[in-house]
Every structure is written in structure tokens, then in C-alpha cells.
N, C-alpha and C positions, 0 to 999 in steps of 0.2 A: 695349641689350637683351641679356640673358644668353642665349646660345644653347647648343646641345648640345655644341659643341666646347669651350666654356668649362667645362662640367661634366666632360668627359673629362679635360681638362688639370688641373683641380682635384683630381679623384680620383687621378689619376696622381701628382700632387705629394704628396698625403697618403700614399699607399702607399709612395712612394719615401722619404719622410721616416721612416716607420715602419721600413722596411728598413734605412735608414742608422742609425737609432737602435739597432736590435737588434744590428747589426754592431758599432757603436761600444761599446755596453754590454757585449756579450759579450767583446769584446777587452779592455775595461777590467777585467772580472771574471776573465777567463781566466788572467791572470798569477797573481794571488794564490791562486785556487782550485787551479790546477795545481801551484803551488809547495807548497801545503799538502798536496795528495795525495802529491806526490813525497816530501815530508818524512815523511809517515806510512808510506809504503811502505819508505823507507830504515830507519826505526825498527823496523818489523816484521821486516825482513830481518836486522837486527842482533840482535833478540831471538831469532829463529829460530836464528841461528848460535850464539848463546850457549847456547840450550837443547840444541842438538846437541852442543856441547862438554861440557855438563854430563852428558848421557846417556853420551857416550863415557868421561868420567871415572868415572861410576858403574860402567859396564861394566868398566872397567879395574880399579877397586877390588874389584869382585866377583871378577874373575879372580885378582887378587893374593891375595885372601882365601882362595880355593880352593887356590892355590899354597902359601900359608902352612900351611893345614891338612894338605896332602900332605907338606910338609917336616917338620912338627912331629910327625906321626903316629908315626914310629918311637920318638921320645923319650917321648911320652905313653903309648904302648901296649906298649913294649918288654917282651916276654916275659910279660905279665900273664895270658895264657891258655895258657901253656906246659903241655903235658901234658893239655890239655882236648880232648875230642872233641865235635864239633858236627855236627848234620845241618842241611842247608839246604833249606827249602821255598820255591822261587821261584814265586810266584803269577802269573797272567796279567798282562801289561803291564809286566814288570820287566826286560825284556831289556837295556835301556840301562844299568842300574846294578847288577844283581844280582851280577855278577862283581866289580864295584868294592867292594861290601860285603864279599864273600868275601875280597878282597885285604887289606882292613883287618883282618879277623879273623885272617888268616894272619900279617900283620905282628905282631899281638899274640901269636903263637905257637900259635894253635889248629890242631888237625888236623881238616880237614873230611872226615868219613867218607863223606858222600854229599851230592850236590846233586841234588835231585829238582825238576824243573820241572813244575809242575802245569798241565795244559792247560785251556783254557776249557770243554772238553767235560765235565770232571769236575764242573762246577757247573751243567750244563744240567739244569733240572728234568725234562726229558723222559726222561733216562736214569737216574733214581733207582732204578727197579726193576732195571735192568741192573747197576748198581753193587752192589746187594744180592746178586744172583745171582753176580757175580764174586767178591765177598768170601767167599761160601759155597764156591764152587768152588776158591778159592785157599787154603783152610785147609791148614795144615801142622802136623806134630807139635808144633813149638814155637811156632807162631803159630795158635792154635786159634780156631775159630768161637765156642766157648764163652766165650772171653774178650772177645767183642765185644758192643756194645750190642744189646739185643733190641728192635727197632722196625722201622719201614718207611721210615726215612730213609737213603737210599743214601750220601749224603755223610758222615753221622755214622759209619756202620758202616765205610765204606772208609777214612775218616780215622783211625779207631781202629786198623784193621788195619795201615795204613802206619806209624803211630807205634809199634806193637808191633814191627814189623820193624826200624825204624831206631834205636830207643832201647834203652839198657841198662835192665834191670829192677832195681828195688830192693825190698828186703823190710824189714818193721818190725824194729826193734832186738830182738835176741834170737831172731828167727825164723830158720829155715833159709834159706840163700841162694836167691834166686829163680832159676828156670831161664831161662837166656839163649837167645835164638833162635840156631839154628845158621846158619852161612854159607850152606849150601845152601837152607835154608828162606827166608832173607832174599832170596836171589837169585830163588827161585821166585815169591815174592809180587811183587817189583818187576817181574819179567819179565811176569807175567800182566797187570798194569795197563799196562805199556808196550805190549804187543802190541795191546791194545784201544784205544790212543790216549789214555789218560787222563793219563799222565805221560810224561816223558822223563827218563832217568837216565844219569848219567855211568858209563862202563865200570867205574870203580874203586869204585863204590858198595858199601858194606858196612854192617852194623849196628853196634851198640855205642856210639852217641852218648850223651853225658851230658846234652845239652840241644839245643834246636832254635832256629834263627833263621829266622823266617818273613818273607820279603820280599814286600811287597804293593804293587800298583800302583794306578792310578786306578780308581774304581768303574765297573762296567758301566753302560751307558746304554740298553740295548735294552729290549724289552718285558718281559723277565724280570729286569730289574735288581734289583728289590727282593728277589726270591727268591734271586738269586745273592749279594746282599749278606748275606742271612741265612745262606746256606751257608758263606760265608767265616767268619762268627762261629762256626758249628757246627764247622768244622774246627779253628779256634783253640781252642775249648773242649775238643775231644778231645785235641789235642796237649798242652796244658798239663797235663792230667790224667795224662799219661804221663811228664812231666818238665819242667824249667824251660823257659820260652818267652820269647823276645824277638820282638816284631813290629815291623818297621821298613819304612818306605816312604813313601808319599804320604798325608798326613793331611788332604787337602782333597777336596771334592766330596761330594755327597749319597750316603750309603750307603757311605762308605769304612770299611775295617775298623778303622783306628786310632781314629777317632771312636766307633765302636761299642764297642770295648773300653773306652775311657775313660768312656763313658756307662753302662756296665754295672757296678752296685755290687759284683758278685762278681768279674768278670774284671779290673777295674782294680786289684784287690788281689792278683791272681795272675799277671798278665802285664805285662812291661815293654814300653814302646813308644817309638819314635823316629819323628817325623812328617816329617822332611826328609832321608831317606836317599838321595834322588835327587841330593843335592849331596855334595861331599867333606866338608864340615863334618858333615853328617848321617851319613856313612859312618864317620867317626871316632867320632862320638857313639854309633853303633850298637855298635861294638866296645867302647867304654867301658861302655855299658849292659849288654853281655853279660858283661863282667868283673864288674860289680856284681851281676848276677843269678846267675852261675854260681859265682863265687869267694866273694862276700860274702853270698850268699843274700838280697839286697835287691831290691825292686821299685820302679821309678820310671817316670815319664812325661816324655819329653824332646823338645825341638824348638821349633817356632815356632807351632804351631796351638793351638786351644783345648784346655785340659786339660793342657798341658805345664807342669811345675813349673820347668824351667830348660832351658838349651840342652844341658847335659851333667850327668852325676852330680856332685854337689858334691864328694865325696871325691876324684874323679879330676881335678877342675878345679884 
């Protein structure tokens, strides 16, 4: 007769057999599975190490490329801007490379008559009327309000006034020589904008530049970004009307000035651009493009971004 003890012993035997089977099965499988996982991990680690080596190699190549550009700059640029006077307008966000661009222009032989660092306040839509008032109050005998645009756009009017102060004036062939701004009037205008926090100017800043190099940074991203982007275009438009202009800087990001110039059918034919001036390659290209614009009176678009015809002017390459 089968009693309760028999059932207990039988069930215990069954569960014991299952447990033993699981242990044995797991042990049998554990070796191949673990070995396979270890193999995959080893392969992944090797691949990661290879990728790191590649990244380090690419980084080294980039650094060497920049070193090459620095070393070859004197040969490529040697004296090609000798005797030329340039005004520099450094826009917001260019602190890290504006002076490096200027250094390449100097290697080319250019004389920088003024470096004007334009503050973000200049492009604040909230101060447009204040800029208009300042332009009116800053009128000088040789930098007159009558010569400025008649409108309600503070950036346009102020940009025109700064350009009149910084640049030489030309007159049509056969006409009497244009009246040049006096040193005192130039200083008065620049000082007025400096005191109000719209610009910062080097102590040696004077007028008489033959062309302007405008150095631009990444576009604004705040709530007024679109208005500020348009104000940058407005400034460039006013500056090129007073003399040759090269815009160099960063050509990426929605609302960047270089893309705006290249996308405008009028400005692209009047303003040269370089979209990678934050690199040594681009800084050399900026000097080369300035040579082309000032010496050869040619206009071109250079760099890596959309709209660039080549890395550098073909004649200079």
C-alpha cells in the first residue's frame, strides 16, 4: 500500500533530479556561453582601442595641418598687402580668433588702422532708437548726419557713421577729391560709441582705411536671434557701400552672417567671404581673400560651407 511517506520521498526525488539537471545543464552550457561572451568583449575592446588610435591620429593630422598653414603663411602672403590700410570690425563671439586673423593680415604686410570690437548691445533691438539718437549727437564737421541713411533703423545709421569714420572716401573719376574725416572727428565718433558701451576700440585707432575685414562669430540663439541676424546683414550692407569688404568667421548655424551674404543675390556679388576663419587654414585664406579683394578688385566665396567656391582664391593657390 502506497502511503504518504512514499509520496513525499517520490516528490523529493523528482525535485532533486530537476535541480541536479539544471545544475548539470547550466554547467555544460556555461563554458561555451561564457567563452563566447568573453571573446565578444575582447573584440569590442580591441575595436574601441583602434577607434581611439584613429581619433588620435586624425587629431594629430589636423594639428599638423594647422602647423603647416602657420609655417607656409609667410611664403604665401609675403608682402601682398604692403601699403594697404585695413579697418577691422570684430563682431560678438570672435574673441578666440579675431587677433589671429589680424596676425595673418599683418604677415601679408597690411597696416591695421583700427580694430573695433562691436559689442552685443549694438545689435539689441531694444536700443535701436538710442543708436539713432547717438548717431545724431555724434555728428562732426567731416562726419555729418546728412551723409547717413534717413530711416528709423539704428544699426543701419550707426554702421554707416562708423564706416564713414573708419574708411577713406573716394570720388568719381574727374571729380574733386572727397573730403576726408579729420583725426579729431574720427576720435570723437569712436569715443561716443565706446562710452555708451556699443563698441570697444584700440587706443591707436584712426581713420583712413582702404577696406574693411569684418570678423563674425556664431549666430545668436536668444529670443532676438532673428532680429540680430538681420542687423548683422544690415551692418555688412552699410560697410561694403563705403569700401571693399571681406567677411570672415564661422559659416555654420542658423542665421549666420556668411550664409546670409552668400544667399543674397546682391551682397554675394559685392562682398567676399571666408567661412572657416576660426582655424589657421581659414585665417590664411582670409588674408588671401583680402589680397584678392583689395589688390585685384575681385570677389569670391571661400571655405568649407555651402556656397564656397574653393578653399582659397585660385590665383593665390
